[in-house]
C-alpha positions as CSV (number, residue, x, y, z in Angstrom):
1,M,5.1,-21.7,5.6
2,A,1.4,-22.8,7.6
3,D,0.1,-25.4,6.0
4,K,-3.3,-23.9,7.8
5,L,-4.2,-20.3,9.2
6,N,-7.8,-19.8,11.7
7,W,-8.4,-16.6,10.9
8,G,-10.5,-13.3,12.8
9,I,-11.8,-10.5,11.0
10,L,-12.9,-7.3,12.9
11,A,-15.5,-5.3,11.6
12,T,-18.2,-6.5,8.5
13,G,-18.2,-4.2,6.2
14,S,-18.2,-5.2,2.6
15,I,-14.2,-5.9,2.5
16,A,-14.4,-7.6,5.1
17,H,-17.9,-10.0,3.0
18,Q,-14.8,-10.0,0.1
19,F,-12.0,-11.6,2.2
20,A,-14.3,-13.8,3.8
21,G,-15.3,-15.2,0.5
22,G,-12.1,-15.2,-0.4
23,L,-11.0,-17.7,2.7
24,K,-13.8,-20.2,0.8
25,A,-11.5,-19.6,-2.0
26,S,-7.8,-20.0,-0.2
27,K,-5.9,-23.0,0.1
28,T,-5.2,-22.3,3.7
29,G,-7.1,-20.4,5.6
30,T,-10.3,-20.8,7.8
31,L,-12.2,-18.3,8.9
32,A,-12.5,-18.9,13.3
33,A,-14.0,-15.9,14.5
34,V,-15.6,-12.3,13.8
35,G,-15.8,-9.4,15.7
36,S,-18.6,-6.0,15.3
37,R,-19.5,-3.8,17.6
38,S,-23.1,-6.0,18.5
39,I,-23.6,-9.6,18.3
40,E,-26.6,-9.2,16.1
41,T,-24.1,-7.8,12.9
42,A,-21.6,-10.4,14.0
43,T,-24.1,-13.6,14.4
44,K,-25.4,-12.1,10.5
45,F,-21.9,-12.2,9.3
46,T,-21.2,-16.0,10.4
47,D,-24.2,-17.3,9.6
48,K,-23.2,-16.3,5.8
49,H,-19.8,-17.2,6.1
50,G,-18.7,-19.4,8.9
51,G,-16.6,-19.0,12.5
52,K,-18.0,-17.5,15.9
53,P,-19.4,-13.8,16.7
54,Y,-18.2,-12.1,19.0
55,A,-19.8,-8.5,20.1
56,S,-16.1,-7.2,20.5
57,Y,-12.9,-7.0,18.5
58,E,-10.7,-7.4,21.9
59,E,-12.9,-10.9,22.0
60,V,-11.8,-12.2,18.5
61,L,-8.1,-11.0,19.7
62,A,-8.8,-13.2,23.2
63,D,-9.9,-16.3,21.2
64,P,-7.0,-18.9,21.5
65,N,-8.0,-20.4,18.1
66,V,-7.5,-17.3,16.1
67,D,-3.9,-17.6,14.2
68,A,-4.5,-14.5,12.0
69,V,-6.5,-11.3,11.8
70,Y,-7.4,-9.2,9.2
71,I,-8.3,-6.0,10.3
72,A,-11.2,-4.6,8.0
73,T,-12.4,-1.7,9.8
74,P,-12.6,2.0,8.5
75,H,-8.5,3.8,8.1
76,H,-8.6,5.5,11.2
77,M,-8.7,2.9,13.5
78,H,-6.4,0.6,11.6
79,Y,-3.2,2.1,13.9
80,E,-4.5,1.0,17.7
81,W,-6.1,-2.5,16.0
82,T,-2.9,-3.2,14.4
83,I,-0.9,-2.3,18.0
84,K,-3.7,-4.3,19.6
85,T,-3.6,-7.6,18.0
86,A,0.4,-7.5,17.2
87,Q,0.3,-7.8,20.9
88,A,-2.2,-10.4,21.2
89,G,0.3,-12.4,19.1
90,K,-1.7,-12.9,16.1
91,A,-0.6,-12.4,12.4
92,I,-2.3,-9.3,10.7
93,L,-3.5,-8.9,7.4
94,C,-4.6,-4.6,7.6
95,E,-7.2,-3.1,5.3
96,K,-4.8,-0.2,3.3
97,P,-4.3,2.6,3.6
98,F,-2.5,1.3,6.5
99,T,-3.1,4.6,8.4
100,L,-3.5,8.2,8.1
101,N,-0.1,9.6,8.0
102,A,3.7,7.8,7.8
103,L,4.5,8.4,11.5
104,E,1.4,6.2,12.8
105,A,2.8,3.8,10.4
106,E,5.6,3.9,11.7
107,R,5.0,3.9,15.6
108,A,2.5,1.0,15.0
109,L,5.1,-1.2,12.5
110,A,7.5,-0.7,15.8
111,V,5.2,-2.7,17.4
112,V,4.7,-5.4,15.2
113,R,8.6,-6.0,14.8
114,Q,9.0,-5.5,18.7
115,E,6.1,-8.5,19.3
116,G,7.4,-10.6,15.7
117,V,4.6,-11.0,14.1
118,F,3.7,-11.5,11.1
119,F,2.3,-7.8,8.9
120,M,1.1,-7.4,5.5
121,E,-0.6,-4.4,4.0
122,A,-3.7,-5.8,2.3
123,F,-3.2,-4.6,-1.2
124,M,-4.5,-7.8,-2.7
125,Y,-3.4,-7.3,-5.8
126,R,0.2,-7.2,-5.1
127,C,0.0,-11.3,-4.4
128,H,-1.5,-11.6,-7.7
129,P,0.1,-13.6,-10.2
130,Q,-0.5,-10.7,-12.7
131,T,0.7,-7.9,-10.8
132,I,4.1,-9.9,-10.2
133,R,4.2,-11.0,-13.7
134,V,3.6,-7.4,-14.9
135,K,6.7,-6.2,-12.4
136,E,9.0,-9.1,-13.7
137,I,8.4,-8.0,-17.4
138,V,9.3,-4.0,-16.6
139,R,12.5,-5.5,-14.5
140,S,13.1,-7.4,-17.3
141,G,14.0,-4.3,-19.7
142,A,11.1,-5.8,-22.3
143,I,10.3,-2.3,-22.9
144,G,13.0,-1.0,-22.2
145,K,13.7,2.0,-19.4
146,V,9.9,2.8,-17.9
147,L,9.8,6.8,-18.4
148,I,5.8,6.9,-17.4
149,V,3.6,5.8,-16.0
150,N,-0.2,6.6,-16.3
151,S,-3.3,4.6,-13.7
152,E,-6.9,5.3,-12.8
153,F,-8.9,4.1,-9.5
154,G,-12.2,5.6,-9.0
155,F,-16.2,5.1,-8.3
156,A,-19.1,7.1,-8.2
157,A,-20.8,6.9,-5.1
158,G,-23.8,8.9,-4.5
159,R,-22.9,12.7,-3.1
160,E,-25.6,12.0,0.2
161,W,-23.2,8.7,0.6
162,N,-22.9,7.8,4.8
163,N,-19.6,6.6,4.7
164,F,-16.6,6.9,6.6
165,R,-15.1,7.7,3.1
166,A,-16.8,11.0,2.6
167,D,-15.8,12.0,5.8
168,G,-12.3,14.2,5.7
169,A,-12.0,14.3,9.4
170,V,-11.3,10.7,9.4
171,G,-9.3,10.0,6.2
172,G,-12.0,9.9,3.7
173,G,-11.5,10.7,0.2
174,G,-10.2,9.2,-3.0
175,L,-6.4,9.2,-2.8
176,M,-6.8,7.4,0.6
177,D,-9.4,4.7,-0.4
178,V,-8.2,3.8,-4.2
179,G,-5.9,6.6,-5.0
180,T,-3.4,4.3,-2.6
181,Y,-3.7,1.8,-5.8
182,C,-2.4,4.0,-8.2
183,V,0.3,5.2,-5.5
184,S,1.6,1.7,-4.9
185,F,1.2,0.5,-8.3
186,S,3.6,3.3,-9.6
187,R,6.0,2.9,-6.6
188,M,6.5,-0.4,-7.8
189,V,6.9,-0.2,-11.1
190,A,9.2,2.7,-10.9
191,G,11.6,0.7,-8.3
192,A,12.0,3.8,-6.6
193,E,10.6,6.7,-3.9
194,P,9.0,9.8,-5.2
195,E,11.0,12.9,-5.3
196,A,8.5,15.0,-6.0
197,C,4.6,15.0,-5.4
198,F,1.8,16.7,-6.7
199,Y,-1.9,16.6,-5.9
200,A,-5.4,18.4,-7.0
201,G,-8.7,18.1,-7.0
202,E,-12.3,19.1,-5.9
203,I,-12.4,19.1,-2.0
204,T,-15.9,19.0,-0.4
205,E,-17.1,21.1,2.2
206,K,-16.7,17.7,4.4
207,G,-12.9,18.2,3.8
208,Y,-12.5,15.4,1.6
209,D,-11.8,14.6,-2.3
210,A,-14.2,13.7,-4.2
211,A,-11.5,13.4,-7.2
212,G,-8.9,14.7,-8.2
213,S,-5.0,14.1,-10.3
214,G,-1.8,13.0,-9.1
215,L,1.7,13.8,-10.6
216,M,5.0,11.9,-9.2
217,R,8.5,12.3,-10.3
218,F,10.9,9.8,-9.5
219,P,14.4,9.9,-10.3
220,D,16.6,8.6,-13.2
221,G,13.4,11.0,-15.2
222,V,10.4,8.6,-14.5
223,T,7.1,10.4,-13.7
224,A,4.1,8.5,-13.0
225,H,0.1,10.2,-13.4
226,F,-2.9,9.0,-11.8
227,G,-6.7,10.1,-11.3
228,T,-9.1,8.9,-8.5
229,G,-11.8,9.7,-6.3
230,V,-14.9,8.4,-5.0
231,H,-17.7,10.5,-7.5
232,I,-16.6,9.4,-10.3
233,D,-16.3,6.3,-12.6
234,L,-12.9,6.4,-14.3
235,K,-11.5,3.5,-16.9
236,N,-9.7,2.0,-13.9
237,D,-6.6,0.2,-16.0
238,A,-2.7,1.5,-16.2
239,W,-0.1,2.2,-18.6
240,I,3.6,1.7,-18.3
241,Y,5.3,3.2,-21.2
242,G,9.3,2.7,-21.9
243,T,11.9,3.5,-24.2
244,E,11.4,0.1,-26.2
245,G,7.8,-0.2,-25.8
246,R,4.3,-0.2,-23.6
247,I,2.1,-2.1,-21.1
248,H,-1.5,-2.3,-20.6
249,V,-2.8,-3.7,-17.4
250,P,-6.9,-3.4,-18.2
251,E,-7.5,-4.5,-14.9
252,P,-4.9,-3.8,-12.4
253,W,-6.7,-3.9,-9.3
254,K,-9.2,-6.3,-9.3
255,C,-7.1,-8.8,-11.6
256,S,-10.3,-10.3,-12.5
257,G,-10.4,-12.1,-16.0
258,G,-7.8,-9.6,-16.8
259,T,-5.1,-9.4,-19.6
260,V,-1.6,-7.8,-19.5
261,T,-0.4,-6.7,-23.0
262,V,3.3,-6.0,-23.9
263,H,3.8,-3.8,-26.7
264,R,7.4,-4.0,-28.2
265,K,8.9,-2.0,-31.2
266,G,8.6,-3.8,-33.8
267,Q,6.9,-7.2,-32.9
268,D,3.5,-8.3,-32.3
269,P,1.8,-7.5,-29.5
270,E,1.8,-10.2,-26.6
271,T,-0.4,-10.9,-24.2
272,F,-0.7,-13.2,-21.3
273,Q,-4.2,-13.7,-19.6
274,Y,-5.3,-13.8,-16.2
275,N,-8.8,-15.4,-14.9
276,S,-9.6,-15.0,-11.3
277,T,-12.6,-14.7,-9.5
278,N,-13.2,-11.8,-6.4
279,D,-13.1,-14.9,-4.4
280,E,-10.0,-16.2,-5.7
281,L,-8.3,-12.9,-5.5
282,Y,-8.5,-12.3,-1.7
283,G,-7.8,-16.0,-1.5
284,I,-4.3,-15.9,-3.0
285,E,-4.0,-13.1,-0.9
286,A,-4.6,-15.6,2.6
287,D,-2.4,-17.9,1.1
288,T,0.3,-15.2,0.8
289,V,0.1,-14.3,4.8
290,A,0.5,-18.4,5.1
291,E,3.3,-19.0,3.1
292,F,5.5,-16.4,4.2
293,L,4.2,-16.1,8.0
294,E,7.6,-17.4,9.1
295,Q,9.3,-14.5,7.5
296,K,7.3,-11.8,9.1
297,E,6.3,-10.2,6.1
298,S,5.8,-11.0,2.4
299,P,7.9,-9.7,0.0
300,H,5.1,-8.3,-2.5
301,M,4.2,-6.0,0.3
302,T,7.1,-5.7,2.9
303,L,7.1,-3.3,6.3
304,E,9.0,-0.7,4.4
305,D,7.2,-0.7,1.5
306,T,3.8,0.2,3.8
307,I,6.1,2.9,5.4
308,A,7.3,4.2,1.8
309,N,3.8,4.2,0.6
310,M,2.4,6.6,3.3
311,R,5.0,8.7,3.0
312,A,4.3,9.6,-0.4
313,L,0.0,9.8,0.4
314,D,1.5,12.4,3.1
315,A,3.6,14.4,0.3
316,L,0.6,14.4,-1.9
317,R,-2.0,15.2,0.5
318,Q,0.6,18.5,1.8
319,S,0.2,19.7,-1.7
320,A,-3.8,19.5,-1.6
321,G,-3.6,21.1,1.6
322,L,-5.8,17.8,2.6
323,H,-5.2,17.6,6.3
324,F,-7.4,15.0,8.5
325,A,-8.6,15.8,12.2
326,A,-8.0,12.5,13.6
327,E,-4.4,11.8,12.1
328,M,-1.6,11.5,14.8
329,K,0.3,14.5,15.0
330,E,4.1,14.6,16.0
């Protein structure tokens, strides 16, 4: 475990601001450097959060004071900058989805393993005590054999949204941006990989899914349904149904002031309360990197887990006819 980590951040979008706030709440992390496409943007960011501003990502990787790098770029840039960060010898926390497809994930993580650096895909909810508790409850058999997992994650951005998430060429759309959380959660609960995947929804003229629903079938009869989208407000909760009860997670993704309620047959509901601010959520994620730095990966989101999630996303996209111009081909 590392007592302290000096962080560099690549890109200065909304998620980068959230992670920078998390570093202030973390026990181990300090913001050391921020890279952007212009020194003005980087300086505006560091004026708010601290650290040294750079006008390029390469300068952050070359900074000897940087121990770990948070890759907050758009999806289609994750492959390139994961490889470059690994080759620079820095620990890596990369935003989700890790890459545009499983082929890119496999090739990028081969370099990570070759360089011997830490890597974790930035599913912050996986590091939080709430999610760890849900997994423990499921594995304990408290609700019997799991049969159905239902989850949602969607938000209503305007139809004229000028954002890479509204561009099908570079991996935009609900499935890759927030639906990937539902896929990750369903796989975690099932404790297995899907045997069959189906996804359908509204595909816009720009080639991205505005909103959609997915279904995955796992071994032993487990099924998972999810709803997602970037132009639709959803309830954004999760239910796990078993033969002996059910679990409700009202806030599975941000884990902010949420509860976990376990309903067992013939018993009163049992509720576990979790009160975390957004900064604390991302602070826990940063501390997870420090905790498992020497192991090169976190048990909460392993390298193999990342690759498997990308394979499931590939299968879901294939069923819907979703293809990205920027994704790597064989």
